[in-house]
Each structure stands twice: as C-alpha cells, then as structure tokens.
C-alpha atoms as one frame of an Amber mdcrd trajectory, in Angstrom:
protein
   0.000   0.000   0.000   1.133   3.530  -0.712   0.205   6.781   0.982  -1.283
   9.790  -0.692   1.021  12.806  -0.689   0.619  14.887   2.462   0.052  18.510
   1.500  -2.307  21.391   2.105  -3.674  22.402  -1.288  -4.312  25.848  -2.605
  -4.165  27.933   0.588  -5.958  30.884  -1.006  -8.907  28.795  -2.241 -12.351
  30.265  -1.671 -15.216  28.068  -0.540 -18.069  27.787  -3.049 -20.256  25.215
  -1.249 -20.237  23.031   1.862 -22.203  19.898   2.724 -22.300  17.929   5.980
 -23.046  14.214   5.638 -24.359  11.993   8.400 -25.037   8.759   6.486 -24.568
   6.972   3.176 -28.097   8.016   2.215 -26.811  11.605   1.912 -24.551  10.717
  -1.043 -27.242  11.054  -3.730 -28.101  14.582  -2.621 -24.384  15.430  -2.453
 -23.806  14.278  -6.051 -26.787  16.274  -7.340 -25.786  19.412  -5.428 -22.176
  19.128  -6.589 -23.279  18.715 -10.213 -25.386  21.875  -9.926 -22.582  23.845
  -8.272 -19.874  22.691 -10.679 -21.949  23.173 -13.838 -22.170  26.865 -13.078
 -18.422  27.291 -12.578 -16.749  25.275 -15.348 -15.340  27.111 -18.335 -14.407
  23.945 -20.247 -16.558  21.162 -21.689 -18.876  20.287 -18.849 -20.218  16.761
 -19.339 -17.244  14.535 -18.596 -15.660  16.926 -16.104 -18.818  17.121 -14.004
 -19.230  13.336 -14.015 -15.592  12.791 -13.020 -15.967  15.221 -10.142 -19.254
  13.577  -9.063 -17.540  10.177  -9.038 -14.577  11.496  -7.039 -16.739  13.280
  -4.463 -18.779  10.097  -4.029 -15.670   7.952  -3.534 -14.004  10.356  -1.094
 -17.190  10.924   0.905 -17.889   7.176   1.021 -14.375   6.577   2.381 -14.868
   9.248   5.045 -18.246   7.827   6.069 -16.952   4.253   6.109 -13.485   4.700
   7.629 -13.537   8.089   9.360 -15.285   9.614  12.334 -18.360  11.839  11.919
 -19.287  14.297  10.834 -18.099  14.177   7.233 -17.801  17.644   5.715 -17.425
  18.115   1.961 -16.330  21.447   0.538 -16.084  22.665  -3.030 -13.329  25.273
  -3.331 -11.928  27.401  -6.118  -8.519  28.939  -6.576  -7.637  30.463  -9.908
  -8.298  27.906 -12.617  -8.741  24.995 -10.165 -11.780  23.493  -8.481 -10.945
  21.534  -5.352 -13.026  18.902  -3.581 -12.016  18.688   0.078 -13.548  15.918
   2.227 -12.949  16.011   5.981 -13.686  13.605   8.811 -12.605  13.591  12.447
 -10.244  10.588  12.458  -7.150  12.712  11.992  -4.710   9.890  12.735  -5.781
   7.475   9.963  -3.571   8.169   6.958  -5.303   7.434   3.629  -3.541   4.721
   1.640  -3.924   3.245  -1.828  -3.784  -0.523  -2.306  -2.660  -0.671  -5.935
  -2.511  -4.473  -5.868  -6.124  -5.032  -4.864  -8.063  -6.944  -7.544 -11.094
  -5.451  -9.248 -14.295  -6.243  -7.408 -12.570  -6.462  -4.021 -13.445  -2.883
  -3.072 -11.023  -0.186  -2.073 -10.618   1.411  -5.505 -11.907   4.877  -4.554
  -8.521   6.508  -4.113  -7.200   4.822  -7.270 -10.127   6.257  -9.246  -9.582
   9.634  -7.633  -5.922   9.630  -8.686  -6.992   8.707 -12.237  -9.629  11.429
 -12.648  -8.175  14.348 -10.655  -5.256  16.567 -11.634  -3.830  16.404  -8.088
  -4.728  14.437  -4.957  -3.445  14.670  -1.401  -4.352  14.841   2.242  -3.570
  16.774   5.412  -4.603  16.864   9.045  -5.511  19.784  11.272  -5.928  19.778
  15.039  -9.454  18.385  14.635  -9.831  16.806  11.203  -8.258  14.792   8.399
  -8.834  16.119   4.869  -8.523  14.279   1.572  -8.613  16.576  -1.446  -8.655
  16.377  -5.227  -8.232  19.225  -7.697  -9.575  19.640 -11.218  -9.000  22.234
 -13.915 -11.996  24.488 -14.336
C-alpha cells in the first residue's frame, strides 16, 4: 500500500459550497448538489468533467463515512483555474492509503479512481480533522 502525498492544497482557495453528511443516504443529494454547483463554474466542456468530479466526491465521501469519524464535511473550493473537492472527517490519525494491488471487485478502488480522474490528490490533518482533497481544472 502507498500513501497519498501529504500537502495542504491551494491555501488561497475560496469556498463555493459546503455539505455535511451523516449517512450513506446523503450521497445522492451530495452528487446532485455538486453537479449543480460545478456546472455553473466550469469554463471547459462540462459533461465529462462534471461526471468525473461527481464520481470522485462520491468515492471520497464514502471513504470518510466508512473509515472516518463523523461528521463528514465536503467542501467545493476554487482557486484560480482549479476546483478543489475537500472531504474532511474527524479521524485525523488514519492516513489514507492506496492498495494498488487489490483486484477489481474487491473494493477499495476509490482513491485509485480519484488519482486517475483528478489533476492532483493529497491529504492533510488539522488539530481536529483529516482532509482528503482532489483538484480539477476548471
């Protein structure tokens, strides 16, 4: 298993939206709200970019709900020509890792998909939370 790079992304990023998730049932509403928010901010071809971001936010939020401590907070940020998805939970000591050798169908592919679809991916911890983030060109 390999770790995601530890780094705080885009320190000047401005928050566009924020969602707090309590359960897996909140994921559908999160995807729809993210699609609406992103569609209004993209300057490039929207279809594939929006779907990639919706997939990544679902994977990161699912990981936080499954492996982290509540609440899970998802933020959509913007800095310059980047949109950033930042997913936080309160298990700040659990470092996110990627199991590149895991076979398809065995689960655990969320971070691999995130690394495939995002321009950059990383994580960081604050005094209270762990954040996993992914950035996309806007």
